[in-house]
N, C-alpha and C positions, 0 to 999 in steps of 0.2 A: 427551415432555418438555414441560412447560408453557411458555408464552411467557415468563413471568418467569424460569423456570429457564434458558431458552435465552439470554435477555438477559444474565443473570449469567455464563453460560459465555463468551459472546462478549466481554464486558467483561474477564473474567479473561485471555482469550487476548490481547487487545489490550494490556492493562496489564502482564501478567506474561510475555509471550513473550520468550524469550531469543534468538530467531532474528535479529531486527533491532533495533538501537538507533536509533529514529527521532528526527529533530529535532522539537521541540515544534511542534505546529500544522501539520505538513507538509501534511496533507490539507485545510487551510483556505486555503492559498496560492492566489493568482489565476493564477500563471504555470505552465502545464503543464510547461514545460521545467525550471523550478526544482524542481518536485515530482519529476520524473523523475531529475534529477541527484542530489537528496538521497537518493532511494530507492536509486539505483545505488550511491552512496557507502556507504550503510548496509549494503547487501548485500555489497559487496566487503570491508568491514571486519569483517564478522561471522565468527566462527570456528566457528559452530555450524550451518552450512547443511546441509540434507539433499539439496538439489539444486544447480542452478547459481545464480549470483547473479541472473541474469535471472528464473529461476523464483521465487526467494524474493521479489524485489522486486515482481514482478507478482502473486504470491499475496497479499502484504500489501495491495497496492492494491485488488485484486479483493475481498478479504475486507472491507475497509473499505466499499467501495461496496455490497456485498451486505448487510453488517450494518446499514447505515443504511436500506436498503430504500426504501419509498415516501416516507419522511420526507426523503429527500435531494432538495433542489430541482433542477429540470431544469438550471439554469445550472451548479450545482456538479457535477452528474453529467457534464455536457458537458466541463467543465474536467478532471475526473478521467479521463474516457475519452480525452481528448486526451493526457493524461499517459501513458497506456498506449502510445499511438503514439510519443511522444517517448522513452519508455523503450526500446522495441524499436529505435528509430533509434540511440540511444546505444550499445546493445550491438552492433548491426550495424556501427557505425563502428569498433568495436574490433577487428573481424575482418578 
């Protein structure tokens, strides 16, 4: 698959995915806890999950990080990676 074809594929997945209904700009927020809470809420409200809510939320976050690749600034990548830790903590506190 060409790079252009793969970019279109990832854009379609992000825009057309029915798995999570994400808040606008969630991946641009500065607070990792707010990002995690929003992803958790979206995953828990979704009726089309194939796995657990944690798996779905984490998959969407990881997909976004991987999709942006090297163009993601280090500071933004750090915020999103901290959001992964916050997300795990939110789900752990539910158990």
